[in-house]
LUMPA-910261 format. One record per residue: z, x, y of N, C-alpha, C in turn; residue in one letter. Coordinates in steps of 0.001 Angstrom, whole numbers, plus 500000, padded with zeros to 6 digits. Example, Ala and Ser with C-alpha at 12.3 -4.5 7.8 and 13.67 -1.06 7.14 Angstrom:
# LUMPA-910261
507800513190494310507800512300495500507800513200496700a
507080512850497750507140513670498940507870512900500030s
# end
This chain:
# LUMPA-910261
795817262905334891796178264306334744794912265112334439m
794672266145335248793504266987335057793700267848333809v
792674267894332973792717268650331722791597269676331721t
791931270902331324790943271971331270790656272333329819f
789426272054329401788970272522328103788499273970328226l
788376274630327103788013276044327122786632276256327733l
785693275414327378784345275570327934784314275221329416t
785208274349329877785268274023331302785578275260332129d
786562276040331686786988277226332433785831278211332553i
785135278452331462784015279394331510782858278839332321f
782675277527332301781601276948333112781924277076334599f
783189276911334979783585277131336363783322278577336773y
783596279515335872783337280922336166781842281161336383i
781015280487335579779565280612335744779130280082337102i
779649278916337505779299278340338806779745279265339935i
780970279812339834781469280740340858780597281994340924l
780212282513339779779350283702339748778002283411340380s
777496282203340162776216281821340751776306281785342273l
777393281245342814777575281206344261777748282610344838f
778456283468344121778618284847344578777279285580344584l
776450285317343576775128285951343545774251285442344693y
774345284151344989773580283599346116774014284268347425i
775316284460347588775811285145348790775312286583348852r
775290287242347708774786288616347657773303288663348019y
772526287707347514771097287667347819770864287451349305v
771644286550349919771487286264351344771748287514352184i
772682288343351753773044289546352509772216290774352129n
771261290603351217770403291723350798768953291378351116t
768393291928352192767068291494352677765943291638351657p
765905292754350898764782292946349979764815291943348826d
766018291661348277766124290666347207765873289261347757i
766340289018348988766099287716349626764607287466349805l
763873288515350149762433288379350302761765288034348971e
762259288645347892761697288344346568761971286909346166t
763213286454346362763551285071346021762842284071346936w
762531284483348158761832283559349061760461283187348514s
759852284115347752758581283778347110758759282618346137y
759876282643345395760136281582344410760222280231345096v
760894280197346257761138278920346914760081278566347953f
759040279379348041757857278986348797756762278477347869k
756992278632346609756061278160345598756422276725345223n
755438275844345157755707274432344867756346274256343497k
755847275003342525756435274925341182757876275406341201t
758141276476341954759505276989342057760445276013342721g
759975275327343774760810274344344474761164273193343544i
760150272611342910760389271462342031761282271841340853l
761023272990340250761832273422339104763273273673339511s
763472274320340661764830274611341127765602273327341410a
764948272323341973765618271061342274766002270338340983i
765094270296340017765389269628338748766517270334338008v
766468271678337942767516272423337263768856272298337990l
768824272250339320770061272050340083770659270678339803s
769807269683339647770288268334339322770942268307337941f
770350268984336991770946269065335657772269269830335699f
772327270892336493773569271655336624774658270809337272m
774295269981338237775279269116338891775846268101337901m
774988267530337049775463266598336025776407267305335060i
776049268521334643776913269284333735778253269607334391a
778246269899335693779495270198336401780393268961336482f
779798267804336798780578266565336846781151266229335469l
780418266557334425780881266289333065781891267328332588d
782123268364333386783093269402333030784421269241333765s
784557268200334558785822267897335231786523266817334405i
787467267218333577788100266318332619789505265922333068h
789913264754332620791249264252332960791682263232331920f
792983262942331914793550261886331074794096260785331969k
793806259541331609794251258401332409795692258023332085e
796356257413333065797722256933332864797705255563332177k
798581255379331228798756254081330568800174253604330892i
800271252536331674801565252043332123802200251140331064y
803509251209330977804257250351330067804410248954330663n
805126248095329964805276246708330414805990246601331746n
806879247545332069807614247474333329806784247925334524d
805561248405334276804630248836335319805139250048336112k
806209250663335667806755251820336374806601253100335562k
807011253066334327806867254239333469805477254237332832s
805010255411332507803663255540331943803591256764331039y
802563256762330228802226257924329402800753258218329623v
800345259425329251798947259796329401798172259490328125y
796985258967328324796132258614327193795719259868326430s
795506259710325137795020260833324327793516261048324502s
792842260066325080791403260184325301791132261005326553e
790251261952326450789864262810327578788534262315328136i
788546261970329412787336261517330097786909262553331125k
785694262411331591785184263296332634784840262483333872s
784622263206334972784234262529336210782895261824336044l
782036262372335206780749261722334948780948260387334249l
781937260282333362782226259006332707782616257939333726d
783360258343334742783755257404335797782542256908336564t
781594257805336828780385257413337550779501256511336686i
779462256796335397778589256047334479779335254923333772l
780259254285334469781038253194333870780153252079333305i
779055251678333982778203250632333381777674250998331998p
777456252275331749776971252709330436778125253035329499m
779249253500330075780344254017329258781179252902328620y
781424251834329358782368250812328887781757249818327910e
780545249398328167779955248310327389779280248838326117n
779681248311324988779049248637323709778715247343322968t
777660247407322196777216246248321419777562246450319939e
777100245527319120777412245561317702776587246601316965k
775309246707317329774423247617316601773203247912317460s
772074248203316811770865248585317522770347247465318415y
769829247884319577769015246994320411767963247855321082s
766763247345321198765664248119321761765774248179323282s
765050249091323942765118249206325405764763247907326114p
765582247554327109765411246369327948765458245062327153f
765982245113325953766051243904325127767279243084325485s
767231241791325146768374240916325364769045240504324070g
768597241086322946769167240721321647769207241945320744h
769905241814319641769977242904318677768628243109317983l
768501244236317291767211244625316737766954244004315369y
767982243538314703767814242934313372768373241514313357t
767827240691312486768272239304312389769596239205311640k
770378238217312033771641237923311366771762236413311176e
772687236035310322772935234609310111773827234098311231t
773300233167312026774008232640313187774407231199312911i
775625230869313216776118229510313016775764228672314234k
774848227734314047774413226866315142775404225739315362v
775857225125314259776868224063314322777756224210313095s
778594223192312867779517223273311738778795223322310399d
777620222724310315776925222649309034775585223378309013k
775158223833310175773817224423310256773933225916310581i
773240226728309790773135228159310036771673228562309997e
771329229555310757769951230022310786769905231532310993e
768790232128310597768576233561310762767859233802312075r
768486234581312946767880234850314254768451236159314807d
767873236582315926768359237791316586769517237423317512y
770727237912317262771863237569318134771689238154319536p
772130237394320520772056237887321896773089238988322125k
772739239900323044773665240974323403774831240417324205l
775973241063324102777183240560324756777269240925326226l
776801242124326578777085242632327915775861242749328811h
774706243045328252773525243281329089772315242612328464k
771239242578329267769999242013328779769868240526329022g
771011239833329182770976238381329410771714237996330697n
771984238995331547772745238742332775771973239294333970h
770791238763334192769939239233335270770563238919336625n
770424239866337538771100239763338833770312238946339835k
768975239046339799768168238414340839767346237246340300y
766602237458339223765733236417338666766019236263337179f
765738235090336654765862234873335215764765235612334450e
763604235708335079762498236427334461762787237930334486n
762734238564333323763065239988333240762120240848334070n
760827240522334049759848241343334756760102241308336261l
760326240117336813760610239997338242761921240698338598y
762898240551337733764204241149337996764127242674338012n
763406243246337052763240244701337001762469245190338223i
761438244445338618760625244847339770761454244862341057f
762258243821341283763076243770342500764153244856342473l
764749245083341321765732246173341196765093247515341510t
763855247696341059763122248925341325762871249108342823l
762458248041343505762180248125344947763448248462345719i
764560247815345392765826248067346101766294249502345857i
766156249979344615766564251354344298765708252363345048a
764409252110345175763536253018345915763880253038347392l
764228251887347951764628251827349364765910252635349595a
766876252473348720768112253256348844767839254745348665k
766941255085347762766602256492347533765974257113348771s
765113256346349443764462256862350641765480257127351745f
766414256215351948767440256400352979768336257597352657l
768731257726351390769576258868350996768820260176351161i
767538260189350793766736261412350924766579261806352388s
766344260827353262766248261111354697767559261690355206i
768670261125354780769985261602355213770214263049354757f
769903263338353510770076264703352998769136265667353718i
767931265219353941766953266088354598767361266410356036y
767906265424356740768344265665358117769549266595358159l
770382266539357119771522267464357068771020268892356884i
770014269063356004769482270400355762768841270962357023i
768128270114357754767441270559358961768111270011360220f
769425269948360191770156269338361305769980270114362606r
769722271406362545769593272190363759768396271758364594r
767376271204363942766202270772364682766486269557365550t
767563268839365244767881267643366017768341267980367431l
768854269200367611769444269555368884768533270430369736f
767337270669369286766387271441370074765654270531371056k
765423271049372225764811270223373259763371269859372930k
762661270796372301761277270483371971761157269641370716d
762288269347370080762346268446368923761308268800367853n
761601269828367073760693270275366024761004269624364680r
761785268563364719762170267927363463760947267403362721m
760008266824363454758825266251362803757984267355362175i
757829268476362896757046269577362334757739270191361120s
759085270294361186759829270816360030759682269876358838a
759709268581359101759541267605358035758163267721357407l
757164267939358248755807268053357735755625269340356922f
756176270454357443756011271730356757756717271759355406d
757769270970355253758534270975354006758407269633353283n
757245269031353379757075267698352803757196267725351282k
756788268821350649756911268869349191758367268903348768f
759205269622349529760639269625349253761208268219349380l
760805267518350429761288266146350617760824265241349486f
759563265366349090759041264522348008759751264821346693l
760087266081346451760784266443345218762179265850345182s
762906265992346306764261265425346381764206263912346258v
763240263305346940763103261846346891762797261377345468f
761959262105344746761608261707343381762817261768342457s
763603262853342555764777262990341697765789261900341992i
766053261662343268767034260630343643766528259249343246i
765231259006343396764668257693343062764815257401341575s
764437258352340741764547258149339291765993257910338893i
766903258684339482768328258537339152768857257174339551s
768543256743340765769062255447341235768431254277340494l
767157254396340169766505253322339413767171253155338048v
767386254266337353768048254191336045769479253685336183l
770175254126337222771567253719337406771667252223337717y
770806251727338621770846250299338964770422249420337788d
769424249869337051768990249085335887770035249082334783l
770857250141334715771862250226333643772972249194333805s
773106248608334985774085247535335165773645246264334440f
772337246098334236771818244855333683771146245016332321q
770690246242332002769945246453330766770389247747330092y
770110247828328806770177249101328095768790249720328207y
768634250623329169767306251124329525766644251833328348v
767415252590327577766875253270326397767472252717325106l
767926251477325144768435250830323952769832251314323566g
770282250901322382771591251299321855771411251903320458t
772444252626320022772368253258318713773017252384317643d
773329252977316496773826252216315347775143251507315630k
776000252130316449777302251525316763777305250864318133v
776126250674318728776016249932319974776261250721321238g
776268252054321166776469252889322355775142253059323080v
775201253035324404774003253180325227773364254551324977d
772088254566324593771387255822324297771163256632325572v
770967255958326698770819256673327966772092257438328307l
773243256827328054774525257496328277774667258723327387y
774301258610326122774378259748325203773438260865325642k
772267260507326127771304261522326560771808262274327785s
772407261549328725772933262195329933774132263076329591i
775001262586328715776162263385328320775745264651327559k
774605264627326921774137265792326170773660266909327079s
773456266612328360772986267637329298773995268780329374i
775279268453329411776317269495329518776238270450328329r
776043269911327139775952270759325953774770271713326047t
773614271190326454772430272029326582772597273114327641g
773164272739328797773378273709329875774380274777329449i
775465274356328780776471275325328337775894276299327315l
775121275779326370774510276652325375773622277692326048i
772863277256327055771946278173327727772629279183328623g
773676278765329339774317279651330320775430280491329712t
776325279859328961777463280588328409777012281635327395l
776012281301326605775476282276325659774877283477326389t
774225283212327518773657284295328316774740285208328859t
775846284629329322776958285432329840777539286327328744i
777564285832327512778109286614326398777180287774326040v
775867287532326043774932288553325586774657289627326630m
774788289310327933774406290258328977775174291579328930l
776516291576328828777218292872328806776755293774327666p
776584293214326462776124294018325332774726294572325587f
773822293694326027772432294107326211772290295124327329a
772934294880328470772741295739329639773391297105329432v
774669297118329111775379298397329031774930299238327826f
774785298614326668774345299377325505772906299854325666l
772044299013326245770653299416326454770532300571327426g
771296300528328526771232301598329523771798302903328965i
772946302813328308773554304030327778772695304650326677f
772098303805325841771243304336324780770031305042325364a
769406304445326386768195305023326951768446306203327859g
769512306176328647769745307244329627770477308439329018y
771534308169328255772322309273327698771623309884326497i
771082309042325606770348309540324450771246310220323439g
770655311034322598771419311792321624772082310916320585g
773318311282320225774034310546319189774415309151319646i
774622308976320975774910307638321508773736306713321259v
772536307195321507771329306411321256771194306074319774d
771483307034318905771375306800317464772358305728316991d
773589305767317495774607304789317086774220303390317540i
773786303273318798773429301952319330772198301412318611i
771228302265318341770052301817317589770444301331316200q
771364302043315566771810301641314232772484300276314271y
773265300035315337773988298756315447773009297601315585i
772076297693316547771208296522316749770133296403315673y
769780297495315021768845297391313892769506296693312704t
770767297036312455771503296377311374771688294898311661t
772026294584312923772227293181313298770931292391313195l
769823293033313520768519292358313417768104292116311975n
768596292944311062768222292789309655768892291593308999s
769944291044309625770636289869309082770001288615309669i
769537287668308865768984286421309414770008285711310299p
769613285417311522770564284860312496771114283506312056s
770280282707311381770746281387310946771877281525309932v
771737282470309009772792282672308008774068283201308655l
773922284075309635775094284619310318775820283525311094l
775066282664311774775664281561312531776331280574311577i
775663280258310459776223279308309497777534279822308914a
777576281109308558778818281665307992779943281657309021s
779614281947310287780652281949311328781194280537311567a
780299279550311583780747278159311794781591277686310618i
781216278055309418782010277670308245783397278314308280l
783485279562308733784781280220308890785647279480309911m
785019279034311007785767278287312016786258276956311467l
785416276274310688785822275001310099786999275178309154q
786991276256308384788115276527307488789383276785308285v
789259277540309380790423277823310219790996276536310825f
790121275658311322790604274413311935791205273483310888m
790654273498309666791215272670308600792595273161308163a
792802274477308185794089275042307763795126275069308882n
794681274876310140795607274904311285795380273682312170n
795637272488311645795367271278312440796284271134313650p
797474271741313609798421271604314717798022272434315934l
797048273320315769796602274128316898795788273314317900e
795347272133317486794493271307318349795146269943318517f
795293269504319771795974268246320054795148267035319664e
793828267108319837792975265946319577791585266428319157n
790726265466318867789376265789318398788535266433319498i
788874266172320768788103266743321867788261268258321906y
789490268731321689789725270170321686789068270835320478e
789062270161319336788386270706318152786879270833318409r
786284269781318973784846269815319251784519270858320307a
785393270996321308785153271974322363785265273397321815d
786209273639320932786348274956320322785100275315319511m
784553274365318789783343274638318010782161274932318928r
782039274211320041780970274473321000781114275871321594l
782338276231321979782583277557322543782281278648321516f
782709278433320288782484279429319235780996279575318942f
780246278478318984778800278537318769778130279368319859l
778581279208321115778031280016322208778312281494321984c
779535281794321514779876283191321246778965283791320165m
778775283053319086777958283556317977776506283721318411i
775978282753319151774597282880319631774453284079320558l
775468284307321402775423285459322299775466286780321556g
776282286846320509776424288092319755775218288392318873l
774378287389318640773201287602317782771888287643318558t
771926287468319875770676287371320640770528288444321714s
771383289480321703771314290513322737770420291679322351w
770012291745321100769315292940320620767937293119321263t
767221292032321498765887292151322086765933292722323496g
766817292191324331766955292699325692767478294135325690l
768393294436324767768936295793324668767822296797324375c
766934296473323453765828297372323112764892297555324307r
764667296469325038763787296539326208764389297422327301l
765683297255327567766345298051328606766479299511328185l
766619299755326901766672301145326420765382301881326761r
764256301251326490762977301884326801762786302096328295g
763201301121329102763066301247330553763968302353331094e
765177302481330536766097303528330984765583304917330612s
764968305037329454764375306319329059763270306730330029m
762537305756330530761490306069331500762078306448332854k
763125305742333274763707305997334587764426307344334672l
764968307812333577765721309072333658764804310269333890r
763487310073333758762547311174333973761889311136335344e
762153310086336140761508310002337456762136311016338403v
761444311309339509761828312419340371763164312199341073e
763425310967341581764653310778342338765891310841341438y
765748310491340166766875310636339243767107312111338932v
766018312880338746766163314307338508766765315010339723q
766401314534340926766990315109342142768479314807342232a
768873313603341806770300313257341823771088314154340879s
770502314485339732771161315417338815771315316799339455k
770291317222340169770332318531340805771432318616341848t
771645317508342567772689317478343600774083317274343009f
774191317143341706775498317108341059776118315748340879g
775336314684341022775890313345340798776199313155339316l
777283312440339039777663312177337653776707311172337018s
776706311154335695775837310213334985776170308774335333k
777470308475335470777869307101335801777343306704337174f
777412307615338149776918307311339498775410307089339497s
774698307904338727773243307737338662772882306397338026i
773611306022336964773339304741336306773577303584337269i
774691303633338020775044302533338925774104302481340125v
773747303633340693772983303662341943771472303584341731r
770980304137340638769534304254340486768966303485339292h
769648303535338159769078302919336957769249301404336982v
770483300942337183770740299493337122769942298697338147m
769873299119339436769070298330340391767598298232340005p
767078299223339285765652299226338947765333298509337645n
766346298020336942766080297237335732766543295793335873i
767144295455337021767677294099337171766582293047337160m
765376293414337602764294292428337564763962292047336118h
764064293030335198763830292734333779764928291829333236i
766171292096333635767297291281333183767140289841333650v
766807289656334929766665288305335484765534287552334791i
764400288213334608763258287564333956763608287168332521i
764242288080331778764584287809330377765601286685330260t
766593286680331141767633285642331098767032284266331324v
766165284152332318765564282852332616764637282408331493v
763926283364330895763034283014329786763806282588328543l
764952283239328305765734282939327104766509281629327205d
766676281101328412767475279889328588766905278730327779f
765617278492327917765004277365327207765033277583325699s
764899278840325261764949279124323823766329278809323251a
767380279064324021768739278768323559768995277267323503l
768432276517324447768568275055324417767918274494323159v
766744275004322831766066274559321613766817275011320364l
767462276174320432768217276675319279769364275737318927a
770031275187319942771127274245319678770619273021318949e
769451272516319353768892271332318703768572271617317235a
768010272790316967767669273150315588768925273317314745v
769932274012315275771163274256314520771918272956314245l
771969272071315243772649270786315030771888269929314023s
770571270087313983769762269323313032770100269701311589y
770455270967311370770801271417310020772316271479309818v
773068270822310718774525270647310588775330271940310711n
774806272942311397775598274139311667775684274387313174i
775450273337313947775520273451315394776851272960315930g
776791272150316970778004271634317585778637270579316682v
779871270204317013780595269205316227779862267856316269d
779881267095315170779191265788315171779701264818316231p
780958264998316699781484264110317739781042264523319138t
780402265672319272779936266153320575778575265544320881t
778429265096322127777128264580322544776162265754322710y
775073265704321957774039266737322082772727266159321593s
771644266728322110770323266270321685770072266615320225w
770626267704319748770472268056318341771109267031317427g
772312266559317789772966265518316986772188264206317031n
771597263902318201770796262685318300769561262779317410m
768916263933317388767738264115316531768136264074315063i
769295264658314754769777264642313376770036263213312902n
770649262387313788770913260988313430769629260169313327a
768580260608314048767332259840314061766538260003312767a
766945260928311899766209261095310635766233259814309813r
767421259221309697767538257981308928766964256795309688l
767064256838311034766551255718311830765031255618311737e
764361256757311619762904256741311547762403256286310187m
763265256295309179762834255903307834763144254446307514s
763791253743308437764119252348308169763014251440308675r
763106250182308319762113249191308748762840247983309335e
762629247632310594761729248278311554762272249616312056p
761377250465312532761725251824312947762524251798314243v
763622252549314285764399252734315511763937254053316131v
763079253967317118762396255139317657763022255683318936w
763831254870319633764235255242320995765268256369321051w
766083256541320036767048257651320055766330258992320001s
765358259110319102764571260340319012763763260549320286l
763209259481320818762412259581322041763269260045323213f
764491259492323353765368259858324468765785261326324382a
766178261768323183766578263173323011765405264104323304a
764234263756322804763050264580323043762693264607324524f
762780263466325201762400263374326613763299264251327475l
764615264123327319765535264894328159765437266389327848f
765331266726326580765215268131326210763884268705326697m
762836267909326633761526268343327114761557268615328616f
762220267740329373762296267928330830763044269217331169i
764200269426330536764992270623330826764241271894330435l
763665271922329249762961273118328777761692273350329590v
760982272279329935759744272416330712760009273066332063l
760980272530332801761227273061334138761925274413334089f
762663274696333029763215276044332861762094277054332640a
761088276680331856759946277570331625759101277741332883n
758900276641333626758143276740334876758862277631335884l
760182277463335966760975278296336876760934279761336445f
760992279999335152760958281381334661759606282036334955s
758517281261334908757208281822335235757144282273336688d
757694281454337586757690281808339012758591283009339265v
759760283025338620760679284160338778760042285440338245v
759338285345337134758676286525336571757621287055337528r
756824286148338144755826286581339113756468287219340338d
757645286699340740758301287210341945758920288581341716a
759534288800340563760278290035340329759456291112339627f
758349290734339039757520291733338374756704292487339424d
756925293786339617756200294514340668754700294624340390p
754272294421339145752853294517338825752118293201339012r
752872292107339223752236290787339361751671290617340768a
750545289968340856749935289666342169750510288346342644s
751226288406343755751919287218344286750978286456345195k
750915285150344995750167284269345882750942282991346026h
750901282395347177751667281190347487750800279968347317y
751423278953346745750697277703346526750907276789347727e
# end
């Protein structure tokens, strides 16, 4: 049975809005020309592919369902209380198998010694072998040879899949008599290499996960690679949903304050100045505590822990959105004040156009480049904000997979002996990749949309 969580619905709306914007760009030549600069830039191509891959993982993790549990007669059934996602089905090798406790990456045994019964009278202290992975090599008994052969097979499959995808993208060249497929392949070799690299890394990790815990296991034996991948949805939702919440406040209040002026400007300035005077961390903490009190006093409003965790994630996005619009609002206010004095706006007033028509036709199109640049720049900051808030226990629910929760749990792991380092490393690695390519993409977008920037193609 398909189940829709609250954040799923809003994430679907975000995906639909993204497709509608792409269609609008395709049908608008001047904006299409600006975006073409982004995708002719090598950094823009690589960043867009990586971010699209992360978005695809988040989308697969947002398709939730409940499995059927059949009774003894094999005819009647009930639905499980556990909510799974389509990504869980794909990641079955990581999702199903759990160990007793910590194990290091690619290890075949647990990380700490235990008393093992060798015979009826003999016991010894040793590292217990893992139950599901690490000791079940597919090709060779030697781990190094086995990993190497798995790597070669995964790369071969990645190359075939990349060729197939590439031919689909450039399928029209297959039917031309002069056969320009080779020239198209050569001209877009960086695109092919980027797609091949992403698919190769994914398949290598996926194939190795059948035989090893690539990034080890945590305290309760859950695959750390699985937790890191599942945390992608949380990071993407924090970055996108929060942006959707803040945009209406920032855009409309900023434009009205700057263009209309007067008492409207004074009221809006008073609102965002007051909001800025309150420390955002304290405001977020108080809002989360209010939500926790509400959920504690109304337990029947939520069917299971998944809905409780999803509500907290959604509420966190709302609070972050309501506290992060002031900077963009101030920026758009200043830009609108400048635009209302330009000649074509003054001419529109002379011809009798209403203020609303002038805002829609002249002001908004001329500030959208600022909105796009700011949104892309703020995305990585919001991803990092979730990690910080979860670290101080005012972020997402502890049962939600997130990099912030992984870093929070790693505090005790780093203080033990021997040190359990891989959970912190995995959270840092995935968060670093997402934030890095978001920043690289934002730099290219800023160069493309900023009219004062000198554009050059790499």
